[in-house]
C-alpha positions as CSV (number, residue, x, y, z in Angstrom):
1,M,0.0,0.0,0.0
2,T,1.4,3.4,-1.0
3,T,1.3,6.2,1.6
4,T,1.0,9.9,1.1
5,P,3.6,12.0,3.0
6,L,2.1,14.7,5.2
7,N,4.1,17.3,7.0
8,I,2.8,18.9,10.2
9,I,4.3,21.4,12.6
10,A,3.4,21.9,16.2
11,F,4.7,23.6,19.3
12,P,6.5,21.3,21.7
13,G,4.2,20.1,24.5
14,A,2.0,17.5,25.9
15,P,-0.9,18.3,23.6
16,N,1.0,16.5,20.8
17,L,0.2,13.2,22.5
18,P,-2.7,12.3,20.1
19,V,-0.4,12.7,17.2
20,F,2.3,10.5,18.9
21,A,-0.4,7.9,19.5
22,A,-1.8,8.0,15.9
23,I,1.7,7.6,14.5
24,K,2.7,4.8,16.8
25,L,-0.5,2.9,16.7
26,G,-0.8,3.1,12.9
27,Y,-4.0,5.2,12.8
28,F,-2.5,7.6,10.2
29,A,-1.0,4.6,8.3
30,E,-4.5,3.1,8.1
31,Q,-5.6,6.2,6.3
32,G,-2.7,5.9,3.8
33,L,-0.7,8.7,5.4
34,A,3.0,8.9,6.4
35,V,2.9,11.8,8.9
36,N,6.1,13.7,9.8
37,L,5.8,15.9,12.9
38,T,8.2,18.8,13.3
39,T,8.2,20.9,16.5
40,T,8.9,24.6,16.1
41,P,11.3,26.8,18.1
42,S,9.0,29.8,17.7
43,S,5.7,30.9,16.3
44,V,7.5,33.0,13.7
45,F,9.4,29.9,12.4
46,Q,6.1,27.9,12.4
47,I,4.0,30.5,10.6
48,Q,6.6,31.3,8.0
49,G,7.1,27.7,7.1
50,F,3.4,27.0,7.1
51,H,2.7,30.0,4.8
52,E,5.4,29.0,2.4
53,G,4.1,25.4,2.1
54,Q,6.9,23.6,3.9
55,F,4.2,22.2,6.2
56,D,0.7,21.1,5.2
57,I,-1.0,21.4,8.6
58,A,-0.1,23.5,11.7
59,F,-1.0,22.8,15.3
60,T,-1.0,26.4,16.4
61,A,-2.7,28.9,18.6
62,F,-6.0,30.1,17.4
63,D,-4.8,33.7,18.0
64,N,-2.0,33.1,15.4
65,I,-4.7,32.4,12.7
66,V,-6.5,35.5,13.7
67,A,-3.4,37.7,13.9
68,Y,-2.0,36.8,10.5
69,R,-5.4,36.9,8.8
70,E,-5.8,40.5,10.2
71,G,-2.2,41.6,9.3
72,Q,-1.1,41.7,12.9
73,G,1.4,38.8,12.9
74,A,4.9,39.1,14.3
75,A,6.4,38.1,10.9
76,K,5.7,39.7,7.5
77,L,4.3,37.3,5.0
78,D,4.3,37.7,1.3
79,G,1.0,37.3,-0.6
80,E,-2.4,36.3,0.6
81,V,-2.7,34.7,4.0
82,D,-5.4,32.0,3.8
83,F,-5.0,30.1,7.0
84,A,-8.2,28.4,8.3
85,V,-9.0,26.4,11.4
86,M,-9.9,22.8,10.4
87,M,-10.8,21.7,14.0
88,G,-10.1,22.4,17.6
89,A,-7.4,20.8,19.6
90,T,-7.0,22.2,23.2
91,Q,-8.2,24.8,25.5
92,I,-4.7,24.9,27.0
93,E,-4.0,26.0,30.6
94,L,-1.5,28.8,30.4
95,S,0.5,29.5,33.5
96,A,2.4,32.6,34.7
97,I,5.6,30.9,36.0
98,V,8.2,33.0,37.9
99,D,11.6,32.6,39.5
100,S,11.6,31.3,43.1
101,S,12.5,34.8,44.4
102,I,9.2,36.3,43.0
103,R,6.4,36.1,45.5
104,S,3.8,38.3,43.9
105,A,3.1,40.2,40.7
106,Q,4.5,43.4,42.3
107,D,7.9,41.7,42.6
108,L,8.1,41.7,38.8
109,K,8.3,45.5,38.5
110,G,11.3,46.5,36.5
111,K,12.1,42.8,35.6
112,S,12.0,41.0,32.2
113,L,9.6,38.3,31.1
114,A,10.3,35.8,28.4
115,L,7.7,35.6,25.6
116,D,7.4,33.8,22.3
117,A,6.7,37.2,20.7
118,V,5.2,40.3,22.3
119,G,2.1,40.3,20.2
120,T,0.8,36.8,20.4
121,G,-2.3,35.5,22.0
122,F,-0.5,33.7,24.8
123,A,1.4,36.9,25.6
124,F,-2.0,38.7,25.7
125,V,-3.1,36.1,28.3
126,L,-0.1,36.8,30.4
127,Y,-0.7,40.6,30.2
128,A,-4.3,40.1,31.2
129,M,-3.5,37.9,34.1
130,L,-0.8,40.3,35.4
131,E,-3.2,43.2,35.1
132,Q,-5.7,41.2,37.2
133,L,-3.0,40.9,39.8
134,G,-2.4,44.7,39.7
135,L,0.7,44.9,37.4
136,G,0.5,47.0,34.2
137,Q,2.4,46.3,31.0
138,E,4.6,49.3,31.4
139,E,5.9,48.0,34.7
140,Y,8.0,45.1,33.2
141,E,10.1,44.4,30.2
142,R,8.8,42.0,27.5
143,V,11.4,40.0,25.6
144,P,10.8,37.7,22.6
145,V,12.6,34.4,23.3
146,G,10.8,31.6,21.5
147,A,8.7,28.5,22.2
148,T,8.0,27.2,25.7
149,P,11.2,25.1,26.1
150,E,13.4,28.1,25.3
151,R,11.3,30.4,27.5
152,W,11.4,28.0,30.4
153,Q,15.2,27.5,30.0
154,S,15.8,31.3,30.1
155,V,14.0,31.5,33.4
156,K,15.8,28.5,34.7
157,E,19.1,30.1,33.8
158,G,18.1,33.3,35.5
159,K,18.0,35.4,32.3
160,H,14.4,36.4,32.9
161,A,12.2,36.6,35.9
162,G,9.2,34.8,34.5
163,T,7.3,33.5,31.5
164,I,4.1,31.8,30.4
165,T,4.1,28.0,30.1
166,I,2.0,25.0,29.0
167,E,2.3,21.4,30.2
168,P,4.6,19.7,30.7
169,F,6.8,22.7,31.3
170,T,4.5,24.2,34.0
171,S,4.9,21.1,36.2
172,I,8.6,20.8,35.4
173,A,9.1,24.5,36.4
174,K,7.1,24.0,39.7
175,A,9.1,20.9,40.5
176,S,12.3,22.9,40.0
177,G,11.2,25.5,42.6
178,C,9.6,28.2,40.4
179,N,6.4,29.9,41.7
180,L,3.1,29.9,40.0
181,L,1.4,33.3,40.0
182,R,-1.8,32.6,38.1
183,Q,-3.3,30.3,35.5
184,S,-5.6,31.1,32.6
185,T,-8.3,28.8,34.0
186,E,-8.6,31.2,37.0
187,S,-8.9,34.2,34.7
188,F,-11.2,33.0,31.8
189,P,-14.2,30.6,31.8
190,A,-12.9,29.2,28.4
191,Y,-10.0,29.8,26.2
192,Q,-9.4,28.3,22.7
193,G,-5.7,27.8,22.9
194,G,-4.7,25.3,20.3
195,V,-6.3,24.6,16.9
196,I,-5.4,22.5,13.9
197,A,-5.2,24.6,10.7
198,A,-4.4,24.4,7.0
199,R,-4.2,26.8,4.1
200,Q,-7.5,27.1,2.3
201,Q,-5.8,26.6,-1.1
202,W,-4.2,23.4,0.2
203,L,-7.6,22.2,1.5
204,K,-9.2,22.7,-1.9
205,E,-6.4,20.7,-3.6
206,N,-6.1,18.0,-1.0
207,S,-9.6,17.4,0.4
208,A,-9.2,13.6,0.6
209,I,-5.9,13.9,2.4
210,A,-7.3,16.4,4.9
211,I,-10.2,14.1,5.7
212,A,-7.9,11.1,6.1
213,F,-5.7,13.1,8.5
214,I,-8.7,14.1,10.6
215,K,-9.8,10.5,10.9
216,G,-6.4,9.4,12.0
217,Y,-6.0,12.2,14.5
218,L,-9.4,11.6,16.0
219,K,-8.6,7.9,16.6
220,G,-5.4,9.0,18.3
221,L,-7.3,11.5,20.4
222,E,-9.9,8.9,21.3
223,W,-7.2,6.5,22.4
224,T,-5.4,9.2,24.4
225,L,-8.6,10.2,26.2
226,H,-9.8,6.7,27.1
227,P,-9.3,6.1,30.8
228,E,-8.0,2.5,30.3
229,N,-5.1,3.9,28.2
230,R,-3.9,6.5,30.7
231,A,-0.8,4.5,31.8
232,S,0.2,3.6,28.3
233,A,-0.4,7.2,27.2
234,A,1.8,8.5,30.0
235,I,4.6,6.1,29.0
236,L,4.4,7.2,25.3
237,L,4.5,10.9,26.3
238,Q,7.6,10.3,28.4
239,E,9.2,8.4,25.5
240,K,8.6,11.4,23.2
241,M,9.3,14.1,25.8
242,P,12.1,12.6,28.1
243,E,12.3,15.9,30.0
244,I,9.1,14.9,31.8
245,K,10.3,13.1,34.9
246,P,8.3,10.5,36.8
247,G,7.5,13.0,39.6
248,V,5.5,15.3,37.4
249,I,3.9,13.0,34.9
250,D,0.7,12.6,36.9
251,A,0.2,16.4,37.0
252,V,0.9,16.7,33.3
253,M,-1.6,14.0,32.5
254,N,-4.3,15.4,34.8
255,S,-4.1,18.8,33.0
256,L,-3.8,17.2,29.5
257,L,-6.8,14.9,30.0
258,S,-9.1,17.6,31.5
259,P,-11.3,19.2,28.8
260,R,-11.1,22.4,30.9
261,S,-7.3,22.7,30.6
262,G,-6.2,20.3,28.0
263,L,-7.3,18.3,25.0
264,T,-10.8,19.0,23.7
265,P,-13.0,15.9,23.3
266,N,-13.7,15.1,19.6
267,A,-11.4,18.0,18.7
268,A,-14.4,20.3,18.7
269,V,-14.0,24.1,18.5
270,V,-14.8,26.0,21.7
271,R,-16.7,29.0,20.5
272,D,-16.8,30.7,23.9
273,G,-13.1,30.2,24.1
274,M,-12.6,31.7,20.6
275,K,-14.6,34.7,21.7
276,V,-12.1,35.3,24.5
277,V,-9.2,35.1,22.0
278,L,-10.9,37.7,19.8
279,D,-11.6,39.9,22.8
280,L,-8.0,39.8,24.0
281,R,-6.7,40.7,20.5
282,S,-9.2,43.5,20.2
283,R,-7.8,44.8,23.5
284,Y,-4.1,44.3,23.0
285,G,-3.7,44.2,19.3
286,K,-1.9,47.1,17.6
287,S,-4.5,48.2,15.1
288,G,-7.4,48.7,17.5
289,L,-9.7,46.4,15.4
290,S,-12.9,45.1,17.1
291,L,-13.0,41.4,16.3
292,V,-16.3,39.6,16.6
293,D,-16.7,37.2,13.6
294,I,-15.4,33.8,14.7
295,D,-16.6,32.0,11.5
296,K,-14.3,34.2,9.4
297,Y,-11.4,32.1,10.5
298,L,-13.0,28.6,10.3
299,D,-13.4,25.9,7.6
300,L,-14.9,22.9,9.4
301,S,-16.2,21.3,6.2
302,H,-13.5,18.6,6.2
303,Y,-14.0,17.9,9.9
304,E,-17.7,17.5,9.3
305,A,-17.1,15.2,6.3
306,A,-14.7,13.0,8.3
307,T,-17.0,12.7,11.4
308,K,-20.0,11.9,9.3
309,A,-18.2,9.1,7.6
310,T,-17.1,7.5,10.8
């Protein structure tokens, strides 16, 4: 049986577990796909490669789709930007992690925080959480560093006083003595963190491949979320991310398997969470746009076709 190569790019993190499972258990192969997963060092690297066609599908933040469609992205892209959300992925629990010497938001005054880029949705979540704790944006320095592993490493090495993390890096940081100031689940009732996206032109030309990918991913997700598979899923995650030590794997899995803070059942989009993303970009984005039209950024037709056929 011949297989079709498919290149996907994602941020490093526990939410990639359904992809790990679908590759290892042969769910993508059943659909005739040979999936290659690349993890990105930054959102700029991801988006540039995605836009240029180096990657067919991107596991990215919903805010990235919005930002680049609205011309507010951190990188300048040539030509039309036609990114579209194929399906949901995670709500993602984002955590404000700080050095052990920091006891409150006020202790961050005059210090630097490590970000992926200063104008991304996850950065906006951090700004909002710190404002809720009484610290304004002008009271600390914002430094673009890269994806979560690079940001966490910069805090660990003492280069920056804090950052925003996802699992497993939140649990790793806490186990290393860092303090947790606040989590997004305390600040927002819902938050559409991760989505699975493709370029609209690619979808038009590769509809069957997109549907096959969705079917394989959903089987990997179902396996990951099944309670009987928790131990095996934890082992697989540690195999793929050896930085997750035994002492933190339970906390990582608890967050990942919770629909409130991790993987979204059935990879459905969370419209209330998407509204929060649009609200934050309307508030912190540079152009002052008021963003309200969620459907502008979605193309769920292939997801609907895949789920009807199963």
